[in-house]
C-alpha positions in Angstrom: 89.2 80.5 50.2 91.3 77.3 49.4 91.3 76.4 53.2 87.4 76.7 53.2 87.1 74.6 50.1 88.8 71.8 51.8 85.8 71.6 54.2 83.9 70.7 51.1 86.0 67.7 50.3 84.5 65.2 52.6 80.9 65.8 51.0 82.4 65.4 47.4 79.8 62.8 46.5 77.0 64.5 47.7 78.2 67.7 46.0 78.5 65.7 42.6 75.0 64.4 43.1 73.5 67.9 43.6 75.5 69.7 41.0 74.5 66.5 38.4 70.7 67.2 39.4 71.0 71.0 38.7 72.8 70.3 35.4 70.2 67.7 34.3 67.3 70.4 35.5 69.2 73.2 33.5 69.3 71.0 30.4 65.5 70.5 30.8 65.1 74.1 31.1 66.8 74.5 27.8 64.6 72.0 26.0 61.4 73.3 27.0 61.6 76.2 24.6 62.9 74.2 22.0 59.9 71.8 22.2 57.8 74.6 22.1 59.1 75.9 18.9 58.8 72.6 17.3 55.2 72.0 18.3 54.2 75.5 16.9 56.4 75.4 13.8 56.3 71.6 12.8 53.4 70.0 15.0 50.5 72.5 14.9 50.6 73.1 11.0 50.0 69.3 10.4 46.9 69.4 12.2 47.3 66.3 14.3 46.0 66.8 17.6 47.1 63.5 18.8 50.9 64.5 18.1 50.6 67.9 19.5 49.0 66.2 22.3 52.0 64.0 22.8 54.5 66.7 22.4 52.6 68.5 24.9 52.9 65.7 27.2 56.7 65.7 26.5 56.8 69.7 27.7 54.8 68.6 30.7 57.2 65.6 31.6 60.0 67.9 31.3 58.8 70.7 33.5 58.2 68.0 36.2 61.6 66.3 35.5 63.1 69.7 36.1 61.1 70.6 39.1 62.2 66.9 40.8 65.8 67.5 40.0 66.0 71.2 41.2 64.1 70.2 44.4 66.7 67.4 45.0 69.6 69.6 44.2 68.3 72.3 46.5 67.9 69.9 49.4 71.4 68.2 49.1 72.9 71.6 48.5 71.6 72.8 51.8 72.4 69.8 53.7 75.9 69.9 52.3 76.6 73.3 53.3 75.2 72.7 56.5 77.5 69.6 57.2 80.2 71.6 56.0 79.6 74.7 58.1 79.1 72.6 61.3 82.8 71.3 61.0 84.1 74.6 60.1 82.6 76.2 63.1 83.5 73.3 65.4 87.2 73.5 64.3 87.0 77.1 64.7 86.0 76.9 67.9 88.6 74.5 68.9 91.4 76.7 67.5 89.8 79.7 69.6 90.0 77.9 72.5 93.5 77.0 72.1 94.8 80.6 71.3 97.3 82.0 73.5 96.4 84.9 75.6 98.3 87.2 73.4 96.4 86.0 70.3 93.1 86.3 71.9 94.1 89.9 72.8 95.0 90.7 69.1 92.0 89.2 67.6 89.5 90.6 70.4 86.6 88.7 71.7 83.9 90.8 69.6 85.8 89.9 66.5 86.0 86.3 67.4 82.3 86.1 68.1 81.4 87.5 64.6 84.0 85.3 62.6 82.0 82.4 64.5 78.5 83.5 63.6 78.0 86.0 60.8 81.3 85.0 58.9 80.5 81.5 59.0 76.9 82.3 58.0 78.2 84.0 54.8 80.4 80.9 54.2 77.4 78.6 54.3 75.5 80.8 52.2 77.8 80.5 49.5 78.4 76.9 49.8 74.7 76.7 49.1 74.6 78.8 46.0 77.7 77.5 44.3 75.9 74.2 44.1 72.6 75.4 42.9 72.8 78.9 41.1 76.6 78.3 40.4 75.5 75.4 38.0 72.6 76.5 36.6 73.7 79.9 35.5 76.6 78.9 33.4 74.6 76.1 31.9 71.7 78.5 30.7 74.1 81.1 29.8 76.4 79.1 27.4 73.6 76.5 26.4 71.0 79.3 25.7 73.5 81.2 23.5 74.4 78.1 21.7 70.6 76.9 21.0 69.9 80.4 19.8 72.8 80.8 17.6 71.8 77.4 16.0 67.9 78.6 15.7 68.4 82.3 14.5 72.0 83.9 14.0 70.7 87.4 13.4 68.6 87.3 16.5 71.4 85.7 18.5 73.6 88.5 17.7 71.9 90.7 20.0 72.6 88.2 22.9 76.2 88.1 21.9 76.7 91.6 22.2 74.8 92.1 25.4 75.8 89.1 27.4 79.9 89.9 27.6 79.2 93.5 28.4 77.1 92.5 31.4 79.4 89.7 32.4 82.2 92.0 32.5 80.2 94.8 34.5 79.3 91.9 37.2 83.1 90.7 37.5 84.5 94.2 37.6 81.8 95.0 40.5 82.4 91.9 42.5 86.1 92.8 42.8 85.4 95.8 44.7 82.9 93.8 46.7 85.5 91.8 48.9 87.2 94.8 50.6 84.0 96.6 51.1 82.5 93.5 52.9 85.6 93.3 54.8 85.0 96.9 56.2 81.3 95.7 57.1 82.6 92.8 59.0 85.2 94.7 61.1 82.3 97.5 61.6 80.0 94.6 63.0 82.9 93.7 65.5 83.0 97.0 66.9 79.1 96.9 67.3 79.3 93.1 69.1 81.9 94.9 71.2 79.6 97.5 72.6 76.5 95.5 72.8 78.6 92.9 74.7 80.1 95.7 77.2 76.5 96.9 77.6 74.6 93.6 78.3 77.5 92.6 80.6 77.6 95.9 82.4 74.0 96.6 82.4 73.6 97.3 86.1 76.6 99.7 86.2 75.1 101.7 83.5 71.9 101.9 85.2 73.4 102.8 88.4 75.3 105.6 87.1 72.5 106.7 84.9 74.5 106.4 81.7 71.9 105.0 79.4 71.8 108.1 77.3 75.7 107.7 76.9 75.4 104.0 75.8 72.6 104.6 73.4 74.9 107.1 71.6 77.8 104.8 71.6 75.6 102.0 70.1 74.1 104.5 67.8 77.6 105.6 66.4 78.6 101.9 66.1 75.3 101.1 64.4 75.6 104.1 62.3 79.1 103.2 61.0 77.9 99.6 60.3 74.6 100.7 58.3 76.7 103.1 56.2 79.4 100.5 55.4 76.8 98.0 54.4 75.0 100.8 52.6 78.1 101.4 50.5 78.8 97.7 49.9 75.2 97.0 48.7 74.9 100.0 46.5 78.1 98.9 44.6 76.9 95.3 44.5 73.5 96.4 43.5 74.7 98.3 40.5 74.5 95.5 38.1 71.1 94.4 38.8 69.3 97.3 37.2 71.5 97.4 34.1 70.7 93.8 33.6 66.9 94.6 34.0 67.4 97.3 31.2 69.3 95.3 28.9 66.7 92.6 29.2 63.8 95.1 28.7 65.7 96.6 25.6 66.8 93.2 24.2 63.2 92.0 24.3 62.1 94.9 22.2 64.9 94.5 19.9 64.1 90.9 19.5 60.3 91.5 18.9 61.1 94.4 16.4 63.7 92.1 14.5 61.9 89.1 14.9 58.6 90.5 13.4 60.7 91.7 10.2 62.2 88.5 9.8 58.9 86.5 10.1 57.3 89.0 7.5 60.2 88.4 5.0 60.0 84.4 5.7 63.2 84.4 7.2 61.9 83.0 10.3 59.4 81.0 11.9 56.8 82.2 14.8 57.8 79.6 16.9 61.3 80.4 16.7 60.6 84.0 17.7 58.5 82.8 20.8 61.1 80.3 21.7 63.9 83.0 21.2 62.2 85.1 23.7 62.1 82.5 26.4 65.7 82.0 25.8 66.6 85.6 26.1 64.9 86.0 29.1 66.8 82.4 30.4 69.8 84.0 29.2 69.7 87.3 31.0 68.0 86.2 34.3 71.3 83.5 34.4 73.5 86.9 34.1 71.7 88.5 37.2 72.2 84.9 39.0 75.8 85.7 38.2 75.6 88.9 40.1 74.1 87.2 43.0 77.0 84.6 42.9 79.5 87.3 42.7 77.7 89.1 45.7 77.8 85.9 47.6 81.5 85.2 46.7 82.4 88.9 47.9 80.9 88.4 51.4 82.4 84.8 51.5 85.8 85.8 50.4 86.0 88.6 53.1 84.5 86.0 55.6 86.9 83.4 54.6 89.8 85.4 55.2 89.0 86.5 58.5 88.1 82.9 59.5 91.4 81.5 57.8 93.3 84.3 60.2 92.2 82.3 62.9 92.5 78.6 61.6 95.9 79.5 60.5 97.3 81.4 63.6 100.3 79.5 64.7 101.1 78.0 67.9 102.6 80.7 69.9 103.2 78.6 73.1 104.9 75.3 72.1 105.9 72.6 74.4 109.6 72.9 75.0 112.0 69.7 75.6 112.7 69.2 79.5 116.5 70.0 79.9 118.6 70.6 82.6 118.6 74.1 82.0 114.7 74.1 82.4 114.5 72.2 85.8 115.0 73.2 89.5 115.7 71.1 92.2 115.2 73.4 95.3 112.2 71.6 96.6 109.9 74.7 95.6 106.5 73.9 94.2 106.1 77.2 92.5 109.0 79.6 91.6 109.2 82.9 89.9 112.6 83.8 89.0 112.9 87.4 88.0 110.0 87.3 85.8 109.1 90.5 83.7 106.0 90.5 81.5 104.4 93.1 79.1 101.3 93.0 77.2 101.6 93.7 73.6 99.4 96.5 72.6 97.1 96.8 69.6 94.6 94.5 70.2 90.9 95.2 70.2 89.7 97.6 73.1 88.3 95.1 75.2 91.0 92.4 74.5 92.1 92.2 77.9 88.7 91.1 79.2 89.2 87.6 77.2 92.3 86.9 79.4 91.1 88.9 82.3 94.2 90.6 82.5 95.8 94.2 82.6 97.5 95.8 79.9 100.9 97.5 79.3 103.6 96.9 81.9 102.5 94.3 84.3 105.5 92.4 86.0 108.9 93.6 86.4 111.6 91.5 87.9 109.3 89.3 90.3 110.5 86.5 92.1 109.2 84.1 94.8 109.3 80.4 96.1 106.4 78.5 97.3 106.5 74.9 98.8 103.8 72.5 99.5 101.2 73.5 101.9 102.2 77.1 102.0 100.2 80.1 101.0 101.3 83.2 98.9 99.2 86.4 99.4 99.4 88.9 96.6 97.9 92.4 97.5 98.2 95.7 95.5 96.1 98.2 93.7 94.2 97.5 90.6 96.5 97.3 87.7 99.6 96.1 89.8 100.1 92.9 88.0 98.3 90.4 90.2 96.0 88.7 87.8 98.8 88.5 85.4 101.1 86.5 87.8 98.2 83.9 87.9 97.9 83.9 83.9 101.7 83.2 83.7 101.3 80.3 86.2 98.6 78.6 83.9 100.6 79.8 80.7 98.1 81.7 79.0 101.1 83.8 78.1 105.0 83.4 78.4 107.2 85.5 80.4 109.2 88.0 78.5 112.2 87.5 81.0 113.0 85.2 83.8 111.2 81.7 84.4 108.2 80.3 85.9 108.5 76.7 87.6 105.9 74.3 88.6 107.1 71.5 90.6 110.8 72.0 89.5 109.8 72.3 86.0 109.7 75.2 83.6 106.1 75.7 82.7 106.9 75.6 79.0 107.9 72.2 79.4 104.4 70.9 80.3 101.6 70.0 77.9 99.0 72.7 78.9 96.2 69.9 79.8 98.7 68.4 82.2 99.9 71.6 83.7 96.4 73.0 84.4 95.2 69.9 86.2 97.7 70.6 88.9 95.5 73.9 89.5 92.3 74.7 91.0 91.6 78.0 89.8 88.8 80.9 90.7 89.2 83.9 88.3 88.3 87.5 88.9 84.9 87.8 87.7 84.5 83.9 86.8 81.7 82.6 85.0 78.7 80.7 86.2 77.1 78.6 83.4 73.4 78.0 82.9 73.5 74.7 84.2 72.7 72.8 87.7 74.8 73.7 90.7 76.3 70.2 90.3 77.4 70.8 87.0 78.8 74.4 87.7 81.0 72.5 90.3 81.8 69.4 88.1 82.2 71.2 84.8 82.4 68.1 82.8 84.9 66.5 85.0 84.3 62.6 86.0 83.7 63.5 89.6 81.7 61.6 92.1 78.6 62.9 94.0 80.6 62.5 97.2 83.3 64.9 95.9 80.9 67.6 94.8 79.3 67.5 98.0 82.5 67.6 99.9 83.9 70.5 97.6 80.6 72.3 98.3 81.2 71.9 102.2 84.7 72.8 101.9 84.0 76.1 100.4 81.0 76.9 102.6 78.6 76.4 99.9 76.6 73.4 101.2 74.4 75.6 103.2 73.0 77.9 100.7 72.7 74.8 98.2 70.4 72.9 100.7 68.1 75.9 100.8 67.6 75.9 97.0 64.7 73.9 95.3 66.3 70.8 93.9 69.6 71.5 96.0 72.5 70.5 93.7 70.0 70.2 90.9 68.9 73.5 91.0 69.4 75.5 87.7 71.5 78.8 87.6 70.7 81.4 85.2 73.0 82.9 82.8 76.4 84.3 84.6 74.4 83.1 87.7 71.7 86.1 87.6 69.7 84.1 90.2 72.6 83.6 92.9 74.0 86.2 95.2 77.8 87.5 94.9 78.7 85.7 97.7 77.0 82.4 96.7 78.5 82.7 93.2 82.0 82.9 94.8 81.4 79.8 97.0 80.2 78.2 94.1 83.3 78.8 92.1 85.6 77.9 94.8 83.7 74.7 95.3 84.5 74.3 91.5 88.1 74.9 92.2 88.5 72.4 95.0 86.5 69.5 93.5 89.3 67.8 92.0 91.6 68.0 95.0 94.4 70.2 93.2 98.2 70.4 94.2 97.8 74.2 93.8 94.8 76.7 94.6 94.7 80.2 92.6 92.1 82.4 94.2 91.9 85.7 92.3 90.1 88.1 94.4 87.7 84.9 95.3 86.2 86.1 98.5 85.6 89.8 97.9 81.8 89.4 98.2 81.9 87.2 101.1 81.5 88.9 104.7 84.3 88.5 107.2 83.1 85.7 109.2 82.3 83.5 106.0 85.7 84.5 104.7 87.5 83.5 107.8 85.6 80.2 108.2 86.3 79.5 104.6 90.1 80.2 105.2 89.9 77.6 108.1 88.1 74.9 106.2 90.9 75.3 103.5 93.8 74.8 106.3 91.8 71.8 107.5 90.9 70.1 104.2 93.4 71.1 101.8 96.3 72.1 103.9 98.6 70.1 101.7 98.1 72.2 98.7 99.9 75.2 98.0 97.8 78.3 97.6 98.1 81.7 95.7 95.7 84.3 96.9 95.2 87.6 95.1 93.2 89.9 97.4 92.0 93.3 97.8 91.6 93.0 101.6 94.3 92.3 104.1 92.1 90.0 106.0 92.3 87.4 103.4 95.8 87.1 103.4 96.8 87.9 107.2 98.0 84.3 107.9 100.0 83.6 104.6 103.5 82.3 104.6 104.1 84.9 102.2 102.9 88.3 100.8 103.8 90.1 98.0 103.0 93.8 97.8 103.1 94.9 94.0 102.8 98.2 92.6 103.0 98.7 88.9 104.3 95.4 88.5 107.0 95.7 90.9 107.6 93.8 94.2 107.9 96.7 96.7 107.4 94.3 100.0 107.8 90.6 100.7 107.5 88.6 103.8 105.1 87.8 106.4 102.4 90.3 107.7 104.5 91.3 110.8 107.5 91.8 108.6 105.7 94.0 106.1 104.1 96.2 108.9 107.6 97.1 109.9 109.4 97.7 106.9 106.6 98.3 104.0 105.1 101.8 104.2 102.6 100.9 101.6 101.6 97.9 103.1 101.3 99.4 106.4 99.2 102.0 105.0 96.9 99.6 103.5 96.4 97.7 106.7 95.5 100.9 108.6 93.2 102.0 106.2 91.5 98.9 106.0 91.4 98.0 109.9 90.2 101.3 111.0 93.5 102.5 112.4 93.7 105.8 110.8 
């Protein structure tokens, strides 16, 4: 929680004001029963209506002051907690975006989402409550006991016995709450994962008529979450009924003992009435402590999860540029005996965060690519094709060997400077719910002409011209109002817009017909022929004219060369070509 408390430091002044207002309100609440006792036992017997009215006005003014202070304190507390949570979520988002691929795999996308949402919400609730209930409850508890001891020690002994016992129960129960609510958040991660998979894959589920299966999966996750939450709630709910029971029993004891003391002349009626009020205030403050500890249990579990992300170390530091990390061979891109293995143990869908395969991905891969040249990469699903691109962009670091861009080890580049060199289209890339122009620029300072030229180069200008508002046409979430081919052309336009040195196209033309695909490749040669290109493809036609083709199988290069060369000496490539070209 110490890391989270640090976010409250910038609001120290407002927190002090909020707590001071709550302190004054609590003192006012303690004074009201005291004034009531004074009126009943001292003013009323004298028969002076003027004096009684004056003291009554004091009570009214105290009540109004208490209300005003509480209102100010509550509003300030909400504002402070909102401001703290705003900065916390922002830092958490920035840190999430800077995680390495391996770190993102370990946390898992659903877990990162729930830490950003439900965990930060738990923190917000706790910050609000600690400024309000956290001040009021101890003041009423300690102040009420002190006042009642001064008024009547015999009656106060009832409180002195009950209050410590109840506080001990509340503290003991709250300690069990932290691991229980941690388990709740983990179950929530699982439900978010299933929900995300079904929302993004709803068409597949419907096409295969697997709605019932997915309903069962969600029901299982939802059931585990409900049972975990119920277990935590039952444990944390235990003190509430106990406090209520003690309140009722204590009130009976106060009334019985108080009546005997009034009858014997040892106490005044006003004292008994005031004491009953203090008794309620004190025991309700104990119930408030129960609420505070409940929120503390949730917040502590959530804080640990958030701090895990915030404190995640930098796994991909920038290394100094030394002679050992420099290559002077004229190649723009180079893989030198690169091997890479995904570390298992992340969330079930962790690979989707990075878009990569899991397990052994690359094994001793080597190639060189000069400016203006094209590298084609082909192979079965899971062969390591996408991983090759992830290493170039330094989402991960290779386990063995070296990855070089423009003669430098990629580990020596600032990540932003490195990725500026690339124009990238990932497999299953994202269309944002923004205009077509915004989807192409993606926040970059690009001219209107650059956007239009990129669209033309990507063969996207034609369909954009047919849309209402053209470049101002708003895409739905994930481009639901665009066809598969339109989305891919828009994504390619995004990659081309900044005129990159290197194009990385991961299965970027799979939804295009052969004619459009051919026209696109021709446009790329004519307009961006000076850029190097890495084209990951499922169909041979997309890479026939590549200067170099890699054939991957289970992370290993089983064929390398031009199309004609591979047809002669690579059986796997020859088989792919014959199947796809109908030469079987």
